[in-house]
PDB file of N, CA, C and O in Angstrom:
ATOM      1  N   UNK A   1      -7.585  11.306 -37.338  1.00  0.00           N
ATOM      2  CA  UNK A   1      -7.655  10.016 -36.348  1.00  0.00           C
ATOM      3  C   UNK A   1      -6.592  10.374 -35.242  1.00  0.00           C
ATOM      4  O   UNK A   1      -6.740  10.210 -34.031  1.00  0.00           O
ATOM      5  N   UNK A   2      -5.316  10.976 -35.993  1.00  0.00           N
ATOM      6  CA  UNK A   2      -4.537  11.098 -34.327  1.00  0.00           C
ATOM      7  C   UNK A   2      -4.813  12.251 -33.726  1.00  0.00           C
ATOM      8  O   UNK A   2      -4.407  12.483 -32.588  1.00  0.00           O
ATOM      9  N   UNK A   3      -5.566  13.143 -34.451  1.00  0.00           N
ATOM     10  CA  UNK A   3      -5.766  14.325 -33.196  1.00  0.00           C
ATOM     11  C   UNK A   3      -7.279  13.742 -32.487  1.00  0.00           C
ATOM     12  O   UNK A   3      -7.549  14.189 -31.373  1.00  0.00           O
ATOM     13  N   UNK A   4      -8.102  12.906 -33.032  1.00  0.00           N
ATOM     14  CA  UNK A   4      -9.269  12.396 -32.271  1.00  0.00           C
ATOM     15  C   UNK A   4      -8.813  11.724 -31.103  1.00  0.00           C
ATOM     16  O   UNK A   4      -9.379  11.868 -30.019  1.00  0.00           O
ATOM     17  N   UNK A   5      -7.415  10.701 -31.337  1.00  0.00           N
ATOM     18  CA  UNK A   5      -7.044  10.101 -30.357  1.00  0.00           C
ATOM     19  C   UNK A   5      -6.485  10.755 -29.118  1.00  0.00           C
ATOM     20  O   UNK A   5      -6.502  10.321 -27.967  1.00  0.00           O
ATOM     21  N   UNK A   6      -5.883  12.114 -29.673  1.00  0.00           N
ATOM     22  CA  UNK A   6      -5.002  12.927 -28.622  1.00  0.00           C
ATOM     23  C   UNK A   6      -5.981  13.581 -27.730  1.00  0.00           C
ATOM     24  O   UNK A   6      -5.692  13.798 -26.553  1.00  0.00           O
ATOM     25  N   UNK A   7      -7.428  13.993 -28.368  1.00  0.00           N
ATOM     26  CA  UNK A   7      -8.337  15.074 -27.535  1.00  0.00           C
ATOM     27  C   UNK A   7      -9.656  13.672 -26.709  1.00  0.00           C
ATOM     28  O   UNK A   7     -10.523  14.067 -25.929  1.00  0.00           O
ATOM     29  N   UNK A   8      -9.558  12.473 -27.006  1.00  0.00           N
ATOM     30  CA  UNK A   8      -9.979  11.458 -25.856  1.00  0.00           C
ATOM     31  C   UNK A   8      -9.210  11.091 -24.954  1.00  0.00           C
ATOM     32  O   UNK A   8      -8.014  10.842 -25.105  1.00  0.00           O
ATOM     33  N   UNK A   9      -9.835  11.028 -23.934  1.00  0.00           N
ATOM     34  CA  UNK A   9      -9.363  10.591 -22.822  1.00  0.00           C
ATOM     35  C   UNK A   9      -8.879   9.236 -22.939  1.00  0.00           C
ATOM     36  O   UNK A   9      -9.474   8.610 -23.816  1.00  0.00           O
ATOM     37  N   UNK A  10      -7.876   8.510 -22.254  1.00  0.00           N
ATOM     38  CA  UNK A  10      -7.604   7.291 -22.574  1.00  0.00           C
ATOM     39  C   UNK A  10      -8.682   6.094 -22.380  1.00  0.00           C
ATOM     40  O   UNK A  10      -8.764   5.070 -23.059  1.00  0.00           O
ATOM     41  N   UNK A  11      -9.634   6.554 -21.083  1.00  0.00           N
ATOM     42  CA  UNK A  11     -10.794   5.565 -20.809  1.00  0.00           C
ATOM     43  C   UNK A  11     -12.068   5.615 -21.539  1.00  0.00           C
ATOM     44  O   UNK A  11     -13.058   4.907 -21.359  1.00  0.00           O
ATOM     45  N   UNK A  12     -11.855   6.762 -22.573  1.00  0.00           N
ATOM     46  CA  UNK A  12     -13.230   7.286 -23.135  1.00  0.00           C
ATOM     47  C   UNK A  12     -13.420   5.744 -24.090  1.00  0.00           C
ATOM     48  O   UNK A  12     -12.527   4.923 -24.295  1.00  0.00           O
ATOM     49  N   UNK A  13     -14.770   5.679 -24.541  1.00  0.00           N
ATOM     50  CA  UNK A  13     -15.329   5.003 -25.704  1.00  0.00           C
ATOM     51  C   UNK A  13     -15.833   5.917 -26.831  1.00  0.00           C
ATOM     52  O   UNK A  13     -16.433   6.990 -26.776  1.00  0.00           O
ATOM     53  N   UNK A  14     -15.435   5.216 -27.816  1.00  0.00           N
ATOM     54  CA  UNK A  14     -15.997   6.296 -28.905  1.00  0.00           C
ATOM     55  C   UNK A  14     -17.017   5.486 -29.829  1.00  0.00           C
ATOM     56  O   UNK A  14     -16.553   4.552 -30.483  1.00  0.00           O
ATOM     57  N   UNK A  15     -18.069   5.718 -29.904  1.00  0.00           N
ATOM     58  CA  UNK A  15     -19.070   5.052 -30.507  1.00  0.00           C
ATOM     59  C   UNK A  15     -19.480   5.496 -31.988  1.00  0.00           C
ATOM     60  O   UNK A  15     -19.315   6.669 -32.324  1.00  0.00           O
ATOM     61  N   UNK A  16     -19.967   4.639 -32.792  1.00  0.00           N
ATOM     62  CA  UNK A  16     -20.378   4.709 -33.867  1.00  0.00           C
ATOM     63  C   UNK A  16     -21.203   4.325 -34.474  1.00  0.00           C
ATOM     64  O   UNK A  16     -20.996   3.127 -34.668  1.00  0.00           O
ATOM     65  N   UNK A  17     -22.359   4.741 -35.070  1.00  0.00           N
ATOM     66  CA  UNK A  17     -23.367   4.395 -36.016  1.00  0.00           C
ATOM     67  C   UNK A  17     -24.182   4.743 -37.087  1.00  0.00           C
ATOM     68  O   UNK A  17     -24.840   5.775 -37.221  1.00  0.00           O
ATOM     69  N   UNK A  18     -24.070   3.673 -37.930  1.00  0.00           N
ATOM     70  CA  UNK A  18     -24.883   4.407 -39.193  1.00  0.00           C
ATOM     71  C   UNK A  18     -25.528   3.668 -39.936  1.00  0.00           C
ATOM     72  O   UNK A  18     -25.196   2.500 -39.736  1.00  0.00           O
ATOM     73  N   UNK A  19     -26.479   3.792 -40.887  1.00  0.00           N
ATOM     74  CA  UNK A  19     -27.075   3.073 -41.594  1.00  0.00           C
ATOM     75  C   UNK A  19     -26.424   2.514 -43.036  1.00  0.00           C
ATOM     76  O   UNK A  19     -26.787   1.502 -43.637  1.00  0.00           O
ATOM     77  N   UNK A  20     -25.611   3.229 -43.337  1.00  0.00           N
ATOM     78  CA  UNK A  20     -24.775   3.191 -44.779  1.00  0.00           C
ATOM     79  C   UNK A  20     -23.716   2.301 -44.183  1.00  0.00           C
ATOM     80  O   UNK A  20     -23.028   2.387 -43.165  1.00  0.00           O
ATOM     81  N   UNK A  21     -23.823   1.324 -45.256  1.00  0.00           N
ATOM     82  CA  UNK A  21     -22.794   0.072 -44.740  1.00  0.00           C
ATOM     83  C   UNK A  21     -21.515   0.418 -45.675  1.00  0.00           C
ATOM     84  O   UNK A  21     -20.435  -0.036 -45.298  1.00  0.00           O
ATOM     85  N   UNK A  22     -21.543   0.979 -46.540  1.00  0.00           N
ATOM     86  CA  UNK A  22     -20.080   1.283 -47.351  1.00  0.00           C
ATOM     87  C   UNK A  22     -19.435   2.335 -46.303  1.00  0.00           C
ATOM     88  O   UNK A  22     -18.225   2.196 -46.125  1.00  0.00           O
ATOM     89  N   UNK A  23     -20.062   3.340 -45.607  1.00  0.00           N
ATOM     90  CA  UNK A  23     -19.483   4.412 -45.070  1.00  0.00           C
ATOM     91  C   UNK A  23     -18.963   3.794 -43.738  1.00  0.00           C
ATOM     92  O   UNK A  23     -17.826   4.098 -43.378  1.00  0.00           O
ATOM     93  N   UNK A  24     -19.895   2.744 -42.800  1.00  0.00           N
ATOM     94  CA  UNK A  24     -19.451   1.816 -41.772  1.00  0.00           C
ATOM     95  C   UNK A  24     -18.377   1.319 -42.057  1.00  0.00           C
ATOM     96  O   UNK A  24     -17.462   1.485 -41.250  1.00  0.00           O
ATOM     97  N   UNK A  25     -18.176   0.710 -43.027  1.00  0.00           N
ATOM     98  CA  UNK A  25     -16.516   0.249 -43.388  1.00  0.00           C
ATOM     99  C   UNK A  25     -15.745   0.856 -43.357  1.00  0.00           C
ATOM    100  O   UNK A  25     -14.755   0.667 -42.651  1.00  0.00           O
ATOM    101  N   UNK A  26     -15.949   1.996 -44.260  1.00  0.00           N
ATOM    102  CA  UNK A  26     -14.585   2.774 -44.202  1.00  0.00           C
ATOM    103  C   UNK A  26     -14.295   3.824 -42.819  1.00  0.00           C
ATOM    104  O   UNK A  26     -13.211   4.390 -42.674  1.00  0.00           O
ATOM    105  N   UNK A  27     -15.358   3.965 -41.920  1.00  0.00           N
ATOM    106  CA  UNK A  27     -14.711   5.038 -40.709  1.00  0.00           C
ATOM    107  C   UNK A  27     -14.511   3.715 -39.954  1.00  0.00           C
ATOM    108  O   UNK A  27     -13.726   4.067 -39.073  1.00  0.00           O
ATOM    109  N   UNK A  28     -14.737   2.446 -39.770  1.00  0.00           N
ATOM    110  CA  UNK A  28     -14.294   1.297 -38.918  1.00  0.00           C
ATOM    111  C   UNK A  28     -12.973   1.299 -39.217  1.00  0.00           C
ATOM    112  O   UNK A  28     -12.166   1.267 -38.288  1.00  0.00           O
ATOM    113  N   UNK A  29     -12.461   1.342 -40.761  1.00  0.00           N
ATOM    114  CA  UNK A  29     -11.076   0.749 -41.145  1.00  0.00           C
ATOM    115  C   UNK A  29     -10.437   1.819 -40.456  1.00  0.00           C
ATOM    116  O   UNK A  29      -9.639   1.543 -39.561  1.00  0.00           O
ATOM    117  N   UNK A  30     -10.797   3.576 -40.896  1.00  0.00           N
ATOM    118  CA  UNK A  30      -9.843   4.330 -40.604  1.00  0.00           C
ATOM    119  C   UNK A  30      -9.488   4.443 -39.150  1.00  0.00           C
ATOM    120  O   UNK A  30      -8.391   4.834 -38.753  1.00  0.00           O
ATOM    121  N   UNK A  31     -10.455   4.087 -38.403  1.00  0.00           N
ATOM    122  CA  UNK A  31     -10.312   3.636 -36.710  1.00  0.00           C
ATOM    123  C   UNK A  31      -9.411   2.663 -36.518  1.00  0.00           C
ATOM    124  O   UNK A  31      -8.388   2.874 -35.866  1.00  0.00           O
ATOM    125  N   UNK A  32      -9.603   1.853 -36.895  1.00  0.00           N
ATOM    126  CA  UNK A  32      -8.611   0.514 -36.764  1.00  0.00           C
ATOM    127  C   UNK A  32      -7.375   1.086 -37.107  1.00  0.00           C
ATOM    128  O   UNK A  32      -6.391   0.942 -36.381  1.00  0.00           O
ATOM    129  N   UNK A  33      -7.340   1.901 -38.448  1.00  0.00           N
ATOM    130  CA  UNK A  33      -5.644   2.198 -38.747  1.00  0.00           C
ATOM    131  C   UNK A  33      -5.323   3.207 -37.828  1.00  0.00           C
ATOM    132  O   UNK A  33      -4.194   2.960 -37.405  1.00  0.00           O
ATOM    133  N   UNK A  34      -5.726   4.119 -37.371  1.00  0.00           N
ATOM    134  CA  UNK A  34      -5.705   4.861 -36.540  1.00  0.00           C
ATOM    135  C   UNK A  34      -5.371   4.254 -35.009  1.00  0.00           C
ATOM    136  O   UNK A  34      -5.291   4.930 -33.984  1.00  0.00           O
ATOM    137  N   UNK A  35      -5.226   3.037 -35.107  1.00  0.00           N
ATOM    138  CA  UNK A  35      -4.984   2.210 -33.731  1.00  0.00           C
ATOM    139  C   UNK A  35      -5.951   2.375 -32.807  1.00  0.00           C
ATOM    140  O   UNK A  35      -5.492   2.111 -31.696  1.00  0.00           O
ATOM    141  N   UNK A  36      -7.251   2.741 -32.763  1.00  0.00           N
ATOM    142  CA  UNK A  36      -8.306   2.384 -32.163  1.00  0.00           C
ATOM    143  C   UNK A  36      -8.674   1.216 -31.928  1.00  0.00           C
ATOM    144  O   UNK A  36      -8.153   0.435 -32.724  1.00  0.00           O
ATOM    145  N   UNK A  37      -9.446   0.650 -31.074  1.00  0.00           N
ATOM    146  CA  UNK A  37      -9.521  -0.972 -30.862  1.00  0.00           C
ATOM    147  C   UNK A  37     -10.999  -1.252 -30.585  1.00  0.00           C
ATOM    148  O   UNK A  37     -11.494  -1.047 -29.477  1.00  0.00           O
ATOM    149  N   UNK A  38     -11.731  -1.757 -31.692  1.00  0.00           N
ATOM    150  CA  UNK A  38     -13.106  -2.358 -31.373  1.00  0.00           C
ATOM    151  C   UNK A  38     -12.800  -3.295 -29.931  1.00  0.00           C
ATOM    152  O   UNK A  38     -11.910  -4.078 -29.599  1.00  0.00           O
ATOM    153  N   UNK A  39     -14.125  -2.725 -29.239  1.00  0.00           N
ATOM    154  CA  UNK A  39     -14.341  -3.639 -28.294  1.00  0.00           C
ATOM    155  C   UNK A  39     -16.110  -4.249 -28.200  1.00  0.00           C
ATOM    156  O   UNK A  39     -16.965  -3.614 -28.817  1.00  0.00           O
ATOM    157  N   UNK A  40     -16.378  -5.090 -27.652  1.00  0.00           N
ATOM    158  CA  UNK A  40     -17.534  -5.781 -27.718  1.00  0.00           C
ATOM    159  C   UNK A  40     -18.492  -4.701 -26.490  1.00  0.00           C
ATOM    160  O   UNK A  40     -18.270  -4.685 -25.279  1.00  0.00           O
ATOM    161  N   UNK A  41     -19.364  -4.021 -27.084  1.00  0.00           N
ATOM    162  CA  UNK A  41     -20.034  -3.110 -26.263  1.00  0.00           C
ATOM    163  C   UNK A  41     -21.231  -2.654 -26.945  1.00  0.00           C
ATOM    164  O   UNK A  41     -21.108  -2.508 -28.161  1.00  0.00           O
ATOM    165  N   UNK A  42     -22.293  -2.414 -26.461  1.00  0.00           N
ATOM    166  CA  UNK A  42     -23.501  -2.171 -27.046  1.00  0.00           C
ATOM    167  C   UNK A  42     -23.373  -0.541 -27.303  1.00  0.00           C
ATOM    168  O   UNK A  42     -23.131   0.134 -26.302  1.00  0.00           O
ATOM    169  N   UNK A  43     -23.489   0.005 -28.318  1.00  0.00           N
ATOM    170  CA  UNK A  43     -23.614   1.361 -28.636  1.00  0.00           C
ATOM    171  C   UNK A  43     -25.076   1.987 -28.148  1.00  0.00           C
ATOM    172  O   UNK A  43     -26.069   1.414 -28.595  1.00  0.00           O
ATOM    173  N   UNK A  44     -25.242   2.918 -27.422  1.00  0.00           N
ATOM    174  CA  UNK A  44     -26.120   3.552 -26.557  1.00  0.00           C
ATOM    175  C   UNK A  44     -26.783   4.658 -27.879  1.00  0.00           C
ATOM    176  O   UNK A  44     -26.206   5.604 -28.415  1.00  0.00           O
ATOM    177  N   UNK A  45     -28.159   4.132 -28.128  1.00  0.00           N
ATOM    178  CA  UNK A  45     -29.048   4.710 -28.677  1.00  0.00           C
ATOM    179  C   UNK A  45     -28.721   4.627 -30.521  1.00  0.00           C
ATOM    180  O   UNK A  45     -29.000   5.499 -31.345  1.00  0.00           O
ATOM    181  N   UNK A  46     -28.168   3.511 -30.731  1.00  0.00           N
ATOM    182  CA  UNK A  46     -27.953   3.259 -32.052  1.00  0.00           C
ATOM    183  C   UNK A  46     -29.144   2.890 -32.784  1.00  0.00           C
ATOM    184  O   UNK A  46     -29.409   3.142 -33.959  1.00  0.00           O
ATOM    185  N   UNK A  47     -29.769   2.309 -31.999  1.00  0.00           N
ATOM    186  CA  UNK A  47     -31.331   1.797 -32.950  1.00  0.00           C
ATOM    187  C   UNK A  47     -32.547   2.547 -32.368  1.00  0.00           C
ATOM    188  O   UNK A  47     -33.701   2.229 -32.656  1.00  0.00           O
ATOM    189  N   UNK A  48     -32.112   3.936 -31.224  1.00  0.00           N
ATOM    190  CA  UNK A  48     -33.494   4.319 -30.747  1.00  0.00           C
ATOM    191  C   UNK A  48     -33.758   5.793 -31.906  1.00  0.00           C
ATOM    192  O   UNK A  48     -34.930   6.052 -32.178  1.00  0.00           O
ATOM    193  N   UNK A  49     -32.733   6.604 -32.473  1.00  0.00           N
ATOM    194  CA  UNK A  49     -33.381   7.382 -33.138  1.00  0.00           C
ATOM    195  C   UNK A  49     -34.744   7.018 -34.348  1.00  0.00           C
ATOM    196  O   UNK A  49     -34.930   6.114 -35.162  1.00  0.00           O
ATOM    197  N   UNK A  50     -35.273   7.870 -34.065  1.00  0.00           N
ATOM    198  CA  UNK A  50     -36.409   7.850 -35.426  1.00  0.00           C
ATOM    199  C   UNK A  50     -36.211   7.352 -36.849  1.00  0.00           C
ATOM    200  O   UNK A  50     -36.976   6.709 -37.568  1.00  0.00           O
ATOM    201  N   UNK A  51     -34.761   7.901 -37.107  1.00  0.00           N
ATOM    202  CA  UNK A  51     -34.296   7.548 -38.846  1.00  0.00           C
ATOM    203  C   UNK A  51     -34.009   5.724 -37.795  1.00  0.00           C
ATOM    204  O   UNK A  51     -35.095   5.147 -37.856  1.00  0.00           O
ATOM    205  N   UNK A  52     -33.452   5.244 -37.357  1.00  0.00           N
ATOM    206  CA  UNK A  52     -32.603   4.013 -36.817  1.00  0.00           C
ATOM    207  C   UNK A  52     -34.359   2.787 -36.693  1.00  0.00           C
ATOM    208  O   UNK A  52     -34.440   1.656 -37.173  1.00  0.00           O
ATOM    209  N   UNK A  53     -35.382   3.464 -35.991  1.00  0.00           N
ATOM    210  CA  UNK A  53     -36.330   2.489 -36.067  1.00  0.00           C
ATOM    211  C   UNK A  53     -37.065   2.343 -37.603  1.00  0.00           C
ATOM    212  O   UNK A  53     -37.465   1.277 -38.072  1.00  0.00           O
ATOM    213  N   UNK A  54     -37.152   3.816 -38.339  1.00  0.00           N
ATOM    214  CA  UNK A  54     -37.882   3.519 -39.455  1.00  0.00           C
ATOM    215  C   UNK A  54     -36.961   2.421 -40.456  1.00  0.00           C
ATOM    216  O   UNK A  54     -37.500   1.816 -41.383  1.00  0.00           O
ATOM    217  N   UNK A  55     -35.812   2.302 -40.190  1.00  0.00           N
ATOM    218  CA  UNK A  55     -35.095   1.545 -40.987  1.00  0.00           C
ATOM    219  C   UNK A  55     -34.826   0.382 -40.484  1.00  0.00           C
ATOM    220  O   UNK A  55     -34.320  -0.441 -41.246  1.00  0.00           O
ATOM    221  N   UNK A  56     -35.084   0.007 -39.102  1.00  0.00           N
ATOM    222  CA  UNK A  56     -35.224  -1.461 -38.505  1.00  0.00           C
ATOM    223  C   UNK A  56     -36.707  -1.840 -39.188  1.00  0.00           C
ATOM    224  O   UNK A  56     -36.951  -2.910 -39.745  1.00  0.00           O
ATOM    225  N   UNK A  57     -37.535  -0.852 -39.039  1.00  0.00           N
ATOM    226  CA  UNK A  57     -38.957  -1.835 -39.668  1.00  0.00           C
ATOM    227  C   UNK A  57     -38.790  -1.771 -41.028  1.00  0.00           C
ATOM    228  O   UNK A  57     -39.400  -2.749 -41.460  1.00  0.00           O
ATOM    229  N   UNK A  58     -38.288  -1.147 -41.978  1.00  0.00           N
ATOM    230  CA  UNK A  58     -38.036  -1.555 -43.173  1.00  0.00           C
ATOM    231  C   UNK A  58     -36.983  -2.932 -43.246  1.00  0.00           C
ATOM    232  O   UNK A  58     -36.701  -3.356 -44.367  1.00  0.00           O
ATOM    233  N   UNK A  59     -36.569  -3.426 -42.365  1.00  0.00           N
ATOM    234  CA  UNK A  59     -35.177  -4.509 -42.537  1.00  0.00           C
ATOM    235  C   UNK A  59     -34.322  -3.596 -42.698  1.00  0.00           C
ATOM    236  O   UNK A  59     -33.432  -4.431 -42.854  1.00  0.00           O
ATOM    237  N   UNK A  60     -33.861  -2.778 -42.787  1.00  0.00           N
ATOM    238  CA  UNK A  60     -32.384  -2.245 -42.973  1.00  0.00           C
ATOM    239  C   UNK A  60     -31.360  -2.433 -41.685  1.00  0.00           C
ATOM    240  O   UNK A  60     -31.851  -2.665 -40.581  1.00  0.00           O
ATOM    241  N   UNK A  61     -29.858  -2.322 -41.857  1.00  0.00           N
ATOM    242  CA  UNK A  61     -29.474  -2.989 -40.899  1.00  0.00           C
ATOM    243  C   UNK A  61     -28.850  -1.502 -40.291  1.00  0.00           C
ATOM    244  O   UNK A  61     -28.845  -0.531 -41.047  1.00  0.00           O
ATOM    245  N   UNK A  62     -28.371  -1.387 -39.013  1.00  0.00           N
ATOM    246  CA  UNK A  62     -27.974  -0.246 -38.514  1.00  0.00           C
ATOM    247  C   UNK A  62     -26.254  -0.709 -38.391  1.00  0.00           C
ATOM    248  O   UNK A  62     -26.208  -1.772 -37.772  1.00  0.00           O
ATOM    249  N   UNK A  63     -25.308  -0.390 -38.660  1.00  0.00           N
ATOM    250  CA  UNK A  63     -24.136  -0.612 -38.289  1.00  0.00           C
ATOM    251  C   UNK A  63     -23.448  -0.098 -37.361  1.00  0.00           C
ATOM    252  O   UNK A  63     -23.245   1.081 -37.649  1.00  0.00           O
ATOM    253  N   UNK A  64     -22.870  -0.441 -36.159  1.00  0.00           N
ATOM    254  CA  UNK A  64     -22.556   0.428 -34.925  1.00  0.00           C
ATOM    255  C   UNK A  64     -21.568  -0.634 -34.071  1.00  0.00           C
ATOM    256  O   UNK A  64     -21.755  -1.810 -33.757  1.00  0.00           O
ATOM    257  N   UNK A  65     -20.498   0.227 -33.842  1.00  0.00           N
ATOM    258  CA  UNK A  65     -19.519  -0.393 -33.280  1.00  0.00           C
ATOM    259  C   UNK A  65     -18.900   0.272 -32.171  1.00  0.00           C
ATOM    260  O   UNK A  65     -19.045   1.476 -32.384  1.00  0.00           O
ATOM    261  N   UNK A  66     -18.234   0.082 -31.009  1.00  0.00           N
ATOM    262  CA  UNK A  66     -17.478   0.907 -30.109  1.00  0.00           C
ATOM    263  C   UNK A  66     -16.075   0.792 -30.076  1.00  0.00           C
ATOM    264  O   UNK A  66     -15.506  -0.278 -30.293  1.00  0.00           O
ATOM    265  N   UNK A  67     -15.328   2.132 -29.742  1.00  0.00           N
ATOM    266  CA  UNK A  67     -13.503   1.498 -29.916  1.00  0.00           C
ATOM    267  C   UNK A  67     -13.146   2.324 -29.123  1.00  0.00           C
ATOM    268  O   UNK A  67     -13.797   3.335 -28.860  1.00  0.00           O
ATOM    269  N   UNK A  68     -12.110   2.035 -28.645  1.00  0.00           N
ATOM    270  CA  UNK A  68     -11.349   2.648 -27.546  1.00  0.00           C
ATOM    271  C   UNK A  68     -10.241   3.437 -28.172  1.00  0.00           C
ATOM    272  O   UNK A  68      -9.876   3.085 -29.294  1.00  0.00           O
ATOM    273  N   UNK A  69      -9.670   4.435 -27.608  1.00  0.00           N
ATOM    274  CA  UNK A  69      -8.844   4.500 -28.330  1.00  0.00           C
ATOM    275  C   UNK A  69      -7.273   4.094 -28.117  1.00  0.00           C
ATOM    276  O   UNK A  69      -7.035   3.375 -27.147  1.00  0.00           O
ATOM    277  N   UNK A  70      -6.103   4.531 -29.012  1.00  0.00           N
ATOM    278  CA  UNK A  70      -5.094   4.217 -29.153  1.00  0.00           C
ATOM    279  C   UNK A  70      -4.488   3.830 -27.735  1.00  0.00           C
ATOM    280  O   UNK A  70      -4.721   4.673 -26.869  1.00  0.00           O
ATOM    281  N   UNK A  71      -3.842   2.854 -27.374  1.00  0.00           N
ATOM    282  CA  UNK A  71      -2.565   2.901 -25.984  1.00  0.00           C
ATOM    283  C   UNK A  71      -1.643   4.417 -26.392  1.00  0.00           C
ATOM    284  O   UNK A  71      -1.262   4.718 -27.524  1.00  0.00           O
ATOM    285  N   UNK A  72      -1.452   5.153 -25.238  1.00  0.00           N
ATOM    286  CA  UNK A  72      -0.662   5.649 -24.946  1.00  0.00           C
ATOM    287  C   UNK A  72       0.721   5.504 -24.719  1.00  0.00           C
ATOM    288  O   UNK A  72       1.386   6.460 -24.322  1.00  0.00           O
TER     289      UNK A  72
END
């Protein structure tokens, strides 16, 4: 996470989306522990892929969240 924070521009937004709940919780926690700040923003394309449309049609959830990098 430190390296990711170093290479992202300070104003960059990192988008994460997955259909796998356990992975979502794990990656969201890792980002938060690394100083990334969740923001209330839609994740572009999170529900647009063929997989996402299929999962949503099956009543499954897409877990998506946007993050800002740690303050430098």
